[in-house]
PQR file of N, CA, C, O and H, with PARSE charges and radii, in Angstrom:
ATOM      1  N   MET A   1     -11.676 101.493 -90.709 -0.4000 1.5000
ATOM      2  CA  MET A   1     -10.282 101.779 -90.477 -0.0000 2.0000
ATOM      3  C   MET A   1      -9.518 100.526 -90.077  0.5500 1.7000
ATOM      4  O   MET A   1      -8.359 100.616 -89.670 -0.5500 1.4000
ATOM      5  N   ALA A   2     -10.134  99.380 -90.182 -0.4000 1.5000
ATOM      6  CA  ALA A   2      -9.483  98.145 -89.770 -0.0000 2.0000
ATOM      7  C   ALA A   2      -8.301  97.838 -90.682  0.5500 1.7000
ATOM      8  O   ALA A   2      -8.433  97.800 -91.905 -0.5500 1.4000
ATOM      9  H   ALA A   2     -11.075  99.307 -90.513  0.4000 1.0000
ATOM     10  N   ASN A   3      -7.149  97.620 -90.064 -0.4000 1.5000
ATOM     11  CA  ASN A   3      -5.917  97.241 -90.762 -0.0000 2.0000
ATOM     12  C   ASN A   3      -5.432  98.283 -91.759  0.5500 1.7000
ATOM     13  O   ASN A   3      -4.677  97.946 -92.671 -0.5500 1.4000
ATOM     14  H   ASN A   3      -7.042  97.651 -89.070  0.4000 1.0000
ATOM     15  N   GLN A   4      -5.839  99.530 -91.613 -0.4000 1.5000
ATOM     16  CA  GLN A   4      -5.320 100.566 -92.491 -0.0000 2.0000
ATOM     17  C   GLN A   4      -3.958 101.006 -91.991  0.5500 1.7000
ATOM     18  O   GLN A   4      -3.712 101.076 -90.787 -0.5500 1.4000
ATOM     19  H   GLN A   4      -6.452  99.804 -90.872  0.4000 1.0000
ATOM     20  N   LYS A   5      -3.074 101.301 -92.938 -0.4000 1.5000
ATOM     21  CA  LYS A   5      -1.713 101.700 -92.597 -0.0000 2.0000
ATOM     22  C   LYS A   5      -1.391 103.014 -93.280  0.5500 1.7000
ATOM     23  O   LYS A   5      -1.965 103.361 -94.312 -0.5500 1.4000
ATOM     24  H   LYS A   5      -3.274 101.244 -93.916  0.4000 1.0000
ATOM     25  N   ILE A   6      -0.456 103.737 -92.677 -0.4000 1.5000
ATOM     26  CA  ILE A   6       0.099 104.924 -93.306 -0.0000 2.0000
ATOM     27  C   ILE A   6       1.613 104.778 -93.322  0.5500 1.7000
ATOM     28  O   ILE A   6       2.205 104.202 -92.408 -0.5500 1.4000
ATOM     29  H   ILE A   6       0.010 103.455 -91.839  0.4000 1.0000
ATOM     30  N   ARG A   7       2.234 105.309 -94.378 -0.4000 1.5000
ATOM     31  CA  ARG A   7       3.692 105.312 -94.473 -0.0000 2.0000
ATOM     32  C   ARG A   7       4.159 106.709 -94.097  0.5500 1.7000
ATOM     33  O   ARG A   7       3.727 107.702 -94.682 -0.5500 1.4000
ATOM     34  H   ARG A   7       1.753 105.776 -95.120  0.4000 1.0000
ATOM     35  N   VAL A   8       5.044 106.770 -93.116 -0.4000 1.5000
ATOM     36  CA  VAL A   8       5.563 108.033 -92.612 -0.0000 2.0000
ATOM     37  C   VAL A   8       7.055 108.075 -92.902  0.5500 1.7000
ATOM     38  O   VAL A   8       7.783 107.132 -92.590 -0.5500 1.4000
ATOM     39  H   VAL A   8       5.394 105.963 -92.641  0.4000 1.0000
ATOM     40  N   THR A   9       7.511 109.182 -93.506 -0.4000 1.5000
ATOM     41  CA  THR A   9       8.915 109.356 -93.857 -0.0000 2.0000
ATOM     42  C   THR A   9       9.441 110.605 -93.164  0.5500 1.7000
ATOM     43  O   THR A   9       8.816 111.664 -93.221 -0.5500 1.4000
ATOM     44  H   THR A   9       6.919 109.948 -93.759  0.4000 1.0000
ATOM     45  N   LEU A  10      10.582 110.479 -92.515 -0.4000 1.5000
ATOM     46  CA  LEU A  10      11.234 111.613 -91.862 -0.0000 2.0000
ATOM     47  C   LEU A  10      12.029 112.392 -92.908  0.5500 1.7000
ATOM     48  O   LEU A  10      12.953 111.852 -93.516 -0.5500 1.4000
ATOM     49  H   LEU A  10      11.090 109.619 -92.469  0.4000 1.0000
ATOM     50  N   LEU A  11      11.673 113.659 -93.117 -0.4000 1.5000
ATOM     51  CA  LEU A  11      12.324 114.475 -94.144 -0.0000 2.0000
ATOM     52  C   LEU A  11      13.359 115.431 -93.581  0.5500 1.7000
ATOM     53  O   LEU A  11      14.290 115.819 -94.286 -0.5500 1.4000
ATOM     54  H   LEU A  11      10.922 114.098 -92.623  0.4000 1.0000
ATOM     55  N   LYS A  12      13.209 115.815 -92.322 -0.4000 1.5000
ATOM     56  CA  LYS A  12      14.121 116.778 -91.718 -0.0000 2.0000
ATOM     57  C   LYS A  12      14.660 116.219 -90.417  0.5500 1.7000
ATOM     58  O   LYS A  12      14.093 115.287 -89.845 -0.5500 1.4000
ATOM     59  H   LYS A  12      12.452 115.500 -91.749  0.4000 1.0000
ATOM     60  N   SER A  13      15.750 116.788 -89.957 -0.4000 1.5000
ATOM     61  CA  SER A  13      16.437 116.308 -88.769 -0.0000 2.0000
ATOM     62  C   SER A  13      15.620 116.547 -87.497  0.5500 1.7000
ATOM     63  O   SER A  13      14.842 117.497 -87.409 -0.5500 1.4000
ATOM     64  H   SER A  13      16.211 117.545 -90.422  0.4000 1.0000
ATOM     65  N   LEU A  14      15.814 115.667 -86.523 -0.4000 1.5000
ATOM     66  CA  LEU A  14      15.187 115.815 -85.217 -0.0000 2.0000
ATOM     67  C   LEU A  14      16.015 116.707 -84.290  0.5500 1.7000
ATOM     68  O   LEU A  14      15.559 117.083 -83.210 -0.5500 1.4000
ATOM     69  H   LEU A  14      16.446 114.895 -86.595  0.4000 1.0000
ATOM     70  N   ALA A  15      17.225 117.039 -84.717 -0.4000 1.5000
ATOM     71  CA  ALA A  15      18.087 117.891 -83.902 -0.0000 2.0000
ATOM     72  C   ALA A  15      17.469 119.279 -83.772  0.5500 1.7000
ATOM     73  O   ALA A  15      16.884 119.795 -84.725 -0.5500 1.4000
ATOM     74  H   ALA A  15      17.595 116.734 -85.594  0.4000 1.0000
ATOM     75  N   HIS A  16      17.596 119.872 -82.612 -0.4000 1.5000
ATOM     76  CA  HIS A  16      17.119 121.223 -82.316 -0.0000 2.0000
ATOM     77  C   HIS A  16      15.604 121.349 -82.350  0.5500 1.7000
ATOM     78  O   HIS A  16      15.076 122.453 -82.489 -0.5500 1.4000
ATOM     79  H   HIS A  16      18.071 119.453 -81.838  0.4000 1.0000
ATOM     80  N   GLN A  17      14.892 120.218 -82.224 -0.4000 1.5000
ATOM     81  CA  GLN A  17      13.440 120.249 -82.107 -0.0000 2.0000
ATOM     82  C   GLN A  17      13.078 120.186 -80.625  0.5500 1.7000
ATOM     83  O   GLN A  17      13.873 119.735 -79.801 -0.5500 1.4000
ATOM     84  H   GLN A  17      15.321 119.321 -82.111  0.4000 1.0000
ATOM     85  N   LEU A  18      11.878 120.640 -80.298 -0.4000 1.5000
ATOM     86  CA  LEU A  18      11.397 120.463 -78.936 -0.0000 2.0000
ATOM     87  C   LEU A  18      11.359 118.982 -78.614  0.5500 1.7000
ATOM     88  O   LEU A  18      11.122 118.159 -79.498 -0.5500 1.4000
ATOM     89  H   LEU A  18      11.232 121.007 -80.968  0.4000 1.0000
ATOM     90  N   SER A  19      11.588 118.638 -77.367 -0.4000 1.5000
ATOM     91  CA  SER A  19      11.706 117.225 -77.001 -0.0000 2.0000
ATOM     92  C   SER A  19      10.426 116.446 -77.282  0.5500 1.7000
ATOM     93  O   SER A  19      10.502 115.282 -77.676 -0.5500 1.4000
ATOM     94  H   SER A  19      11.781 119.307 -76.649  0.4000 1.0000
ATOM     95  N   ASP A  20       9.249 117.049 -77.092 -0.4000 1.5000
ATOM     96  CA  ASP A  20       8.021 116.300 -77.352 -0.0000 2.0000
ATOM     97  C   ASP A  20       7.811 116.053 -78.847  0.5500 1.7000
ATOM     98  O   ASP A  20       7.203 115.051 -79.222 -0.5500 1.4000
ATOM     99  H   ASP A  20       9.187 117.995 -76.772  0.4000 1.0000
ATOM    100  N   ILE A  21       8.299 116.940 -79.697 -0.4000 1.5000
ATOM    101  CA  ILE A  21       8.208 116.721 -81.142 -0.0000 2.0000
ATOM    102  C   ILE A  21       9.152 115.605 -81.558  0.5500 1.7000
ATOM    103  O   ILE A  21       8.761 114.713 -82.311 -0.5500 1.4000
ATOM    104  H   ILE A  21       8.793 117.755 -79.393  0.4000 1.0000
ATOM    105  N   ALA A  22      10.391 115.641 -81.078 -0.4000 1.5000
ATOM    106  CA  ALA A  22      11.363 114.594 -81.404 -0.0000 2.0000
ATOM    107  C   ALA A  22      10.900 113.250 -80.853  0.5500 1.7000
ATOM    108  O   ALA A  22      11.059 112.222 -81.511 -0.5500 1.4000
ATOM    109  H   ALA A  22      10.709 116.366 -80.466  0.4000 1.0000
ATOM    110  N   ASN A  23      10.333 113.251 -79.658 -0.4000 1.5000
ATOM    111  CA  ASN A  23       9.848 112.002 -79.074 -0.0000 2.0000
ATOM    112  C   ASN A  23       8.667 111.429 -79.849  0.5500 1.7000
ATOM    113  O   ASN A  23       8.514 110.210 -79.930 -0.5500 1.4000
ATOM    114  H   ASN A  23      10.205 114.086 -79.123  0.4000 1.0000
ATOM    115  N   SER A  24       7.842 112.283 -80.409 -0.4000 1.5000
ATOM    116  CA  SER A  24       6.722 111.805 -81.233 -0.0000 2.0000
ATOM    117  C   SER A  24       7.247 111.103 -82.483  0.5500 1.7000
ATOM    118  O   SER A  24       6.749 110.040 -82.853 -0.5500 1.4000
ATOM    119  H   SER A  24       7.966 113.273 -80.343  0.4000 1.0000
ATOM    120  N   ALA A  25       8.247 111.690 -83.133 -0.4000 1.5000
ATOM    121  CA  ALA A  25       8.830 111.066 -84.325 -0.0000 2.0000
ATOM    122  C   ALA A  25       9.508 109.749 -83.957  0.5500 1.7000
ATOM    123  O   ALA A  25       9.387 108.759 -84.678 -0.5500 1.4000
ATOM    124  H   ALA A  25       8.652 112.553 -82.832  0.4000 1.0000
ATOM    125  N   ARG A  26      10.222 109.741 -82.832 -0.4000 1.5000
ATOM    126  CA  ARG A  26      10.872 108.501 -82.402 -0.0000 2.0000
ATOM    127  C   ARG A  26       9.834 107.443 -82.016  0.5500 1.7000
ATOM    128  O   ARG A  26      10.049 106.250 -82.229 -0.5500 1.4000
ATOM    129  H   ARG A  26      10.321 110.545 -82.246  0.4000 1.0000
ATOM    130  N   GLY A  27       8.722 107.882 -81.455 -0.4000 1.5000
ATOM    131  CA  GLY A  27       7.652 106.967 -81.093 -0.0000 2.0000
ATOM    132  C   GLY A  27       7.026 106.285 -82.297  0.5500 1.7000
ATOM    133  O   GLY A  27       6.484 105.185 -82.189 -0.5500 1.4000
ATOM    134  H   GLY A  27       8.547 108.851 -81.282  0.4000 1.0000
ATOM    135  N   LEU A  28       7.105 106.943 -83.439 -0.4000 1.5000
ATOM    136  CA  LEU A  28       6.628 106.336 -84.680 -0.0000 2.0000
ATOM    137  C   LEU A  28       7.659 105.368 -85.262  0.5500 1.7000
ATOM    138  O   LEU A  28       7.369 104.657 -86.224 -0.5500 1.4000
ATOM    139  H   LEU A  28       7.545 107.836 -83.526  0.4000 1.0000
ATOM    140  N   GLY A  29       8.851 105.339 -84.687 -0.4000 1.5000
ATOM    141  CA  GLY A  29       9.892 104.429 -85.148 -0.0000 2.0000
ATOM    142  C   GLY A  29      10.888 105.076 -86.081  0.5500 1.7000
ATOM    143  O   GLY A  29      11.662 104.378 -86.736 -0.5500 1.4000
ATOM    144  H   GLY A  29       9.087 105.916 -83.905  0.4000 1.0000
ATOM    145  N   LEU A  30      10.887 106.399 -86.157 -0.4000 1.5000
ATOM    146  CA  LEU A  30      11.782 107.108 -87.079 -0.0000 2.0000
ATOM    147  C   LEU A  30      13.052 107.527 -86.363  0.5500 1.7000
ATOM    148  O   LEU A  30      12.994 108.129 -85.291 -0.5500 1.4000
ATOM    149  H   LEU A  30      10.258 106.966 -85.625  0.4000 1.0000
ATOM    150  N   ARG A  31      14.187 107.215 -86.945 -0.4000 1.5000
ATOM    151  CA  ARG A  31      15.479 107.539 -86.348 -0.0000 2.0000
ATOM    152  C   ARG A  31      16.343 108.385 -87.269  0.5500 1.7000
ATOM    153  O   ARG A  31      17.043 109.284 -86.802 -0.5500 1.4000
ATOM    154  H   ARG A  31      14.233 106.726 -87.816  0.4000 1.0000
ATOM    155  N   ARG A  32      16.306 108.111 -88.580 -0.4000 1.5000
ATOM    156  CA  ARG A  32      17.199 108.761 -89.536 -0.0000 2.0000
ATOM    157  C   ARG A  32      16.405 109.498 -90.619  0.5500 1.7000
ATOM    158  O   ARG A  32      15.262 109.145 -90.912 -0.5500 1.4000
ATOM    159  H   ARG A  32      15.737 107.381 -88.959  0.4000 1.0000
ATOM    160  N   ILE A  33      17.019 110.513 -91.202 -0.4000 1.5000
ATOM    161  CA  ILE A  33      16.416 111.238 -92.314 -0.0000 2.0000
ATOM    162  C   ILE A  33      16.230 110.276 -93.490  0.5500 1.7000
ATOM    163  O   ILE A  33      17.096 109.447 -93.770 -0.5500 1.4000
ATOM    164  H   ILE A  33      17.947 110.799 -90.964  0.4000 1.0000
ATOM    165  N   ARG A  34      15.111 110.397 -94.159 -0.4000 1.5000
ATOM    166  CA  ARG A  34      14.677 109.564 -95.294 -0.0000 2.0000
ATOM    167  C   ARG A  34      14.300 108.142 -94.888  0.5500 1.7000
ATOM    168  O   ARG A  34      14.108 107.290 -95.755 -0.5500 1.4000
ATOM    169  H   ARG A  34      14.408 111.070 -93.931  0.4000 1.0000
ATOM    170  N   GLN A  35      14.193 107.874 -93.610 -0.4000 1.5000
ATOM    171  CA  GLN A  35      13.723 106.572 -93.149 -0.0000 2.0000
ATOM    172  C   GLN A  35      12.198 106.571 -93.212  0.5500 1.7000
ATOM    173  O   GLN A  35      11.556 107.543 -92.816 -0.5500 1.4000
ATOM    174  H   GLN A  35      14.350 108.566 -92.906  0.4000 1.0000
ATOM    175  N   SER A  36      11.621 105.479 -93.711 -0.4000 1.5000
ATOM    176  CA  SER A  36      10.173 105.337 -93.789 -0.0000 2.0000
ATOM    177  C   SER A  36       9.737 104.155 -92.947  0.5500 1.7000
ATOM    178  O   SER A  36      10.426 103.137 -92.873 -0.5500 1.4000
ATOM    179  H   SER A  36      12.142 104.689 -94.034  0.4000 1.0000
ATOM    180  N   VAL A  37       8.581 104.303 -92.310 -0.4000 1.5000
ATOM    181  CA  VAL A  37       7.973 103.212 -91.559 -0.0000 2.0000
ATOM    182  C   VAL A  37       6.492 103.174 -91.891  0.5500 1.7000
ATOM    183  O   VAL A  37       5.894 104.195 -92.231 -0.5500 1.4000
ATOM    184  H   VAL A  37       8.021 105.130 -92.370  0.4000 1.0000
ATOM    185  N   GLU A  38       5.906 101.985 -91.789 -0.4000 1.5000
ATOM    186  CA  GLU A  38       4.471 101.840 -91.935 -0.0000 2.0000
ATOM    187  C   GLU A  38       3.894 101.601 -90.556  0.5500 1.7000
ATOM    188  O   GLU A  38       4.318 100.694 -89.840 -0.5500 1.4000
ATOM    189  H   GLU A  38       6.392 101.156 -91.513  0.4000 1.0000
ATOM    190  N   VAL A  39       2.922 102.422 -90.191 -0.4000 1.5000
ATOM    191  CA  VAL A  39       2.282 102.304 -88.885 -0.0000 2.0000
ATOM    192  C   VAL A  39       0.779 102.228 -89.088  0.5500 1.7000
ATOM    193  O   VAL A  39       0.256 102.652 -90.120 -0.5500 1.4000
ATOM    194  H   VAL A  39       2.577 103.158 -90.774  0.4000 1.0000
ATOM    195  N   ALA A  40       0.091 101.684 -88.093 -0.4000 1.5000
ATOM    196  CA  ALA A  40      -1.367 101.606 -88.139 -0.0000 2.0000
ATOM    197  C   ALA A  40      -1.954 103.006 -88.090  0.5500 1.7000
ATOM    198  O   ALA A  40      -1.431 103.890 -87.413 -0.5500 1.4000
ATOM    199  H   ALA A  40       0.515 101.341 -87.255  0.4000 1.0000
ATOM    200  N   ASP A  41      -3.043 103.195 -88.813 -0.4000 1.5000
ATOM    201  CA  ASP A  41      -3.716 104.494 -88.851 -0.0000 2.0000
ATOM    202  C   ASP A  41      -4.677 104.589 -87.673  0.5500 1.7000
ATOM    203  O   ASP A  41      -5.885 104.401 -87.819 -0.5500 1.4000
ATOM    204  H   ASP A  41      -3.468 102.476 -89.364  0.4000 1.0000
ATOM    205  N   THR A  42      -4.114 104.885 -86.495 -0.4000 1.5000
ATOM    206  CA  THR A  42      -4.905 104.993 -85.268 -0.0000 2.0000
ATOM    207  C   THR A  42      -4.890 106.437 -84.789  0.5500 1.7000
ATOM    208  O   THR A  42      -4.022 107.208 -85.197 -0.5500 1.4000
ATOM    209  H   THR A  42      -3.133 105.038 -86.376  0.4000 1.0000
ATOM    210  N   PRO A  43      -5.827 106.817 -83.937 -0.5600 1.5000
ATOM    211  CA  PRO A  43      -5.831 108.190 -83.423  0.2800 2.0000
ATOM    212  C   PRO A  43      -4.538 108.570 -82.692  0.5500 1.7000
ATOM    213  O   PRO A  43      -4.082 109.708 -82.802 -0.5500 1.4000
ATOM    214  N   SER A  44      -3.949 107.641 -81.957 -0.4000 1.5000
ATOM    215  CA  SER A  44      -2.714 107.962 -81.235 -0.0000 2.0000
ATOM    216  C   SER A  44      -1.554 108.197 -82.208  0.5500 1.7000
ATOM    217  O   SER A  44      -0.768 109.125 -82.016 -0.5500 1.4000
ATOM    218  H   SER A  44      -4.319 106.716 -81.868  0.4000 1.0000
ATOM    219  N   ASN A  45      -1.442 107.372 -83.241 -0.4000 1.5000
ATOM    220  CA  ASN A  45      -0.391 107.580 -84.239 -0.0000 2.0000
ATOM    221  C   ASN A  45      -0.645 108.858 -85.038  0.5500 1.7000
ATOM    222  O   ASN A  45       0.301 109.572 -85.373 -0.5500 1.4000
ATOM    223  H   ASN A  45      -2.081 106.619 -83.397  0.4000 1.0000
ATOM    224  N   ARG A  46      -1.894 109.152 -85.343 -0.4000 1.5000
ATOM    225  CA  ARG A  46      -2.228 110.384 -86.052 -0.0000 2.0000
ATOM    226  C   ARG A  46      -1.849 111.608 -85.217  0.5500 1.7000
ATOM    227  O   ARG A  46      -1.404 112.618 -85.762 -0.5500 1.4000
ATOM    228  H   ARG A  46      -2.662 108.573 -85.070  0.4000 1.0000
ATOM    229  N   GLY A  47      -2.023 111.520 -83.901 -0.4000 1.5000
ATOM    230  CA  GLY A  47      -1.629 112.622 -83.031 -0.0000 2.0000
ATOM    231  C   GLY A  47      -0.138 112.864 -83.074  0.5500 1.7000
ATOM    232  O   GLY A  47       0.306 114.012 -83.100 -0.5500 1.4000
ATOM    233  H   GLY A  47      -2.385 110.700 -83.458  0.4000 1.0000
ATOM    234  N   MET A  48       0.658 111.775 -83.081 -0.4000 1.5000
ATOM    235  CA  MET A  48       2.114 111.921 -83.170 -0.0000 2.0000
ATOM    236  C   MET A  48       2.519 112.501 -84.521  0.5500 1.7000
ATOM    237  O   MET A  48       3.435 113.320 -84.600 -0.5500 1.4000
ATOM    238  H   MET A  48       0.297 110.842 -83.059  0.4000 1.0000
ATOM    239  N   VAL A  49       1.834 112.076 -85.585 -0.4000 1.5000
ATOM    240  CA  VAL A  49       2.118 112.613 -86.920 -0.0000 2.0000
ATOM    241  C   VAL A  49       1.782 114.098 -86.966  0.5500 1.7000
ATOM    242  O   VAL A  49       2.542 114.883 -87.533 -0.5500 1.4000
ATOM    243  H   VAL A  49       1.090 111.411 -85.521  0.4000 1.0000
ATOM    244  N   THR A  50       0.669 114.492 -86.384 -0.4000 1.5000
ATOM    245  CA  THR A  50       0.274 115.902 -86.370 -0.0000 2.0000
ATOM    246  C   THR A  50       1.284 116.744 -85.614  0.5500 1.7000
ATOM    247  O   THR A  50       1.608 117.855 -86.035 -0.5500 1.4000
ATOM    248  H   THR A  50       0.052 113.854 -85.923  0.4000 1.0000
ATOM    249  N   ARG A  51       1.780 116.225 -84.505 -0.4000 1.5000
ATOM    250  CA  ARG A  51       2.735 116.963 -83.672 -0.0000 2.0000
ATOM    251  C   ARG A  51       4.022 117.266 -84.434  0.5500 1.7000
ATOM    252  O   ARG A  51       4.600 118.341 -84.271 -0.5500 1.4000
ATOM    253  H   ARG A  51       1.517 115.323 -84.163  0.4000 1.0000
ATOM    254  N   ALA A  52       4.477 116.322 -85.268 -0.4000 1.5000
ATOM    255  CA  ALA A  52       5.742 116.479 -85.986 -0.0000 2.0000
ATOM    256  C   ALA A  52       5.518 116.646 -87.490  0.5500 1.7000
ATOM    257  O   ALA A  52       6.394 116.306 -88.286 -0.5500 1.4000
ATOM    258  H   ALA A  52       4.008 115.448 -85.400  0.4000 1.0000
ATOM    259  N   SER A  53       4.366 117.161 -87.879 -0.4000 1.5000
ATOM    260  CA  SER A  53       3.988 117.201 -89.297 -0.0000 2.0000
ATOM    261  C   SER A  53       4.955 118.010 -90.167  0.5500 1.7000
ATOM    262  O   SER A  53       5.093 117.729 -91.358 -0.5500 1.4000
ATOM    263  H   SER A  53       3.655 117.437 -87.232  0.4000 1.0000
ATOM    264  N   HIS A  54       5.619 119.005 -89.589 -0.4000 1.5000
ATOM    265  CA  HIS A  54       6.542 119.823 -90.377 -0.0000 2.0000
ATOM    266  C   HIS A  54       7.843 119.087 -90.704  0.5500 1.7000
ATOM    267  O   HIS A  54       8.661 119.585 -91.479 -0.5500 1.4000
ATOM    268  H   HIS A  54       5.506 119.233 -88.622  0.4000 1.0000
ATOM    269  N   LEU A  55       8.034 117.913 -90.120 -0.4000 1.5000
ATOM    270  CA  LEU A  55       9.242 117.119 -90.372 -0.0000 2.0000
ATOM    271  C   LEU A  55       8.956 115.882 -91.225  0.5500 1.7000
ATOM    272  O   LEU A  55       9.885 115.208 -91.668 -0.5500 1.4000
ATOM    273  H   LEU A  55       7.370 117.509 -89.491  0.4000 1.0000
ATOM    274  N   LEU A  56       7.672 115.579 -91.457 -0.4000 1.5000
ATOM    275  CA  LEU A  56       7.273 114.297 -92.006 -0.0000 2.0000
ATOM    276  C   LEU A  56       6.564 114.418 -93.340  0.5500 1.7000
ATOM    277  O   LEU A  56       6.015 115.463 -93.689 -0.5500 1.4000
ATOM    278  H   LEU A  56       6.917 116.127 -91.097  0.4000 1.0000
ATOM    279  N   LYS A  57       6.591 113.308 -94.081 -0.4000 1.5000
ATOM    280  CA  LYS A  57       5.747 113.119 -95.257 -0.0000 2.0000
ATOM    281  C   LYS A  57       4.880 111.908 -94.952  0.5500 1.7000
ATOM    282  O   LYS A  57       5.387 110.884 -94.491 -0.5500 1.4000
ATOM    283  H   LYS A  57       7.036 112.458 -93.797  0.4000 1.0000
ATOM    284  N   VAL A  58       3.579 112.011 -95.203 -0.4000 1.5000
ATOM    285  CA  VAL A  58       2.642 110.944 -94.861 -0.0000 2.0000
ATOM    286  C   VAL A  58       1.917 110.487 -96.128  0.5500 1.7000
ATOM    287  O   VAL A  58       1.431 111.304 -96.910 -0.5500 1.4000
ATOM    288  H   VAL A  58       3.168 112.842 -95.577  0.4000 1.0000
ATOM    289  N   GLU A  59       1.852 109.153 -96.315 -0.4000 1.5000
ATOM    290  CA  GLU A  59       1.158 108.567 -97.459 -0.0000 2.0000
ATOM    291  C   GLU A  59       0.281 107.435 -96.976  0.5500 1.7000
ATOM    292  O   GLU A  59       0.633 106.737 -96.026 -0.5500 1.4000
ATOM    293  H   GLU A  59       2.247 108.489 -95.680  0.4000 1.0000
ATOM    294  N   LYS A  60      -0.857 107.244 -97.618 -0.4000 1.5000
ATOM    295  CA  LYS A  60      -1.678 106.081 -97.312 -0.0000 2.0000
ATOM    296  C   LYS A  60      -1.119 104.877 -98.056  0.5500 1.7000
ATOM    297  O   LYS A  60      -0.644 104.992 -99.186 -0.5500 1.4000
ATOM    298  H   LYS A  60      -1.144 107.812 -98.390  0.4000 1.0000
ATOM    299  N   VAL A  61      -1.183 103.734 -97.412 -0.4000 1.5000
ATOM    300  CA  VAL A  61      -0.650 102.501 -98.021 -0.0000 2.0000
ATOM    301  C   VAL A  61      -1.810 101.637 -98.458  0.5500 1.7000
ATOM    302  O   VAL A  61      -1.601 100.550 -98.997 -0.5500 1.4000
ATOM    303  H   VAL A  61      -1.569 103.640 -96.494  0.4000 1.0000
TER
END
């Protein structure tokens, strides 16, 4: 898993989400709809992706 990355794209709004779900998406660096970021494929980042999975699209890079 060394240097593996995943691309995460925010597909739906963070408005009206539970605060821990919105904070997980923001923790990944996502602020706007259709914004994509590349993050390291670590257990902590995977946990944040799992928490907000209904708002995100995830791809391996």
